Phi, psi and omega in degrees: 000134183285161182281124184298339180292344175287348187277104179036054182297327184298309188293304183307314183297321178301317176295317174300313172305314179298324183288318181294314181297319175301318178295327184282323191287352172295344165269304189289322182288328173274344180306316182298336188275341193301315173312330183273343191304315179309320184293327178268330182245005182080177180095186186250171181288323174301324178291322177300328179292335175295337181299328177281312180296327180294315175301308178295323170295321168296332176287324176294310178297319177305317176303318179288324185296315182283334169296319179289313180295329177292338176275353187247323188247138170319117185292338179294316180288331176292317182291321173306305178308316178293320179295318187288321176296311181308315180291320176294323182287320179302321181284329176298321184301339180285336177255013171308126183275346177209174183286321180293325175292321175305309177306306187299317183290323176302316179302319177288322176309304181300311184295317184296323189276006183284337194294321188305309185293327178289317186278331185313318190289309185296331176291321180293323178301321182284339189270328195227146167303164189304315189289331182274340172295311181298319179297315182295328173301316181292317176302314178300316177305309181303322178289313179298334182294333178289336186295315186302332181280314192258337179291326177298319185290318172301318180302321184297308176302312177297319178295320179292319187271326185235350177106169190288339182289335184299327172298323178290320180301318178296315184302312181292319188286312187292325175302307182297323178296315177300307184303318173296321173298316180293325177298317186288329181260007189306311184282350176262355176263131182303138170290154178295167188305322177207137173250165185043041178296142173283150180141183182198168178295327186300317182303310175299313184290348178250008186259104183295333177296315175296316172308317175314303181282323181294307185293321176294323171296316178297316176290330174283319169292324177296319171306321177292307180305321180296317178289319181296319182289333174270352189289312174316313179287320179297320185281322182274332176265324189261342183238006181057035179263201180220171185288349175293326178295324180289315181301317175303319172303310179300314183299308181297321176293316182294318178310303186287337174290318186294326176301306187300310186295326185278339175268349183297331179291314173300308183298322184288325176299322180286303191258354176094144182298321185291324175301316185281332172295313183291322178290320179291321177296319179294318180297317186287328177293317180295326172305314180289326173292323186286327173294319178305307182302314180303316182290318186293329180276000178097009187283144189213017180267123184292331178292328165295317169307318177301315177290328175288341180279340178307301181311320182300324175285324180294324183287323175295322174301320176299314191262334184309295183299315177294326181293318180292324186290323179290326177295321175296323175292313179296348174279002171060052182080354174265066192298318185292312179289329180292317178295322177299327182285321180298309178312316192278330175295330177291311185296318180306310184298310181299321183289308179307307179293327173287332180291317179298319186273347190301317179289349185240014188287331173285357181269012180111180183280335189286315180299324182294317183289334179292320181288323188287322183285329174293324174298305184302324180291330176305323174308311177293325181290327172293327178286339182271334191255333181254155188298154179260165169303146170287150184294000000 
């Protein structure tokens, strides 16, 4: 019998990546249009910001919902349904008569578009052997890392050329195209390792092996995101820099993250996943500690800050793909719920850390770096304290 992982892995992988990209672009592609929405639909600028917040809130609920559904129903069918629903709601956003209605639709849009992110790790696990699966996850992560940088640029062009509705039209049209492609290739795509898997979220939350990989993943990525979310205000208000300095920091960081994530597969094959997960976590934490030390010593040069931020991204690139993959394995066949919990843990960590750092982001790099470094160091503590997967 032929290995199901040999069934059109390239095409199937591309469709899964496109599905996750469309879900991510739901925030960044629409972002440039948000300031102009009150002039078009009425309402206040504060309510316009809810267009972004509602999408994120719906996404969090969607992650948990699809995690539960994915353990009971064929994930390929759910993925098609999710993309179709995401497309229809995106198109419905174009005819929203008011800002409150658009906010409500955005909540549903975020919920509907969460399936690809939940199902991707398990599907990739089914397509490839372990060493290639880690490399595939790294490649997907490197592509996804470009979305926050490139999607707003495309969003500005769409806004200027065709108006605020064009971003929703693009999301709807592309989602329908991907949904149709997945439906046509459904029987040629390998099924996830397990459907109707026994288990529950409670089982994972009380499993120390799963928590080792889920929490360490959330704390390393969360520490990076906390610093990134606070960096624009910190650089411009606390370091007398400019947004160009922030852009330089981000470009350097994303570049090295892409390098690290694409090397992760080969390095994991050579040194083993546990070594790379621990090394990447330590490297990322040390990068934030170095930023904290730089700030405490009176450093205020944005270019030095950008250089010190490089190891934070490189460490995440090294540990991210094998770390997520091991979390999926630790879910013991319950891939959908396991992936959903990891993603929710990342979002919650970033949100809580950002809220804690918000009052001090204008006081310079030290307070923000202290919060981010503490979260990142917690990742290393999880790896040292919690048990590993058995060989």
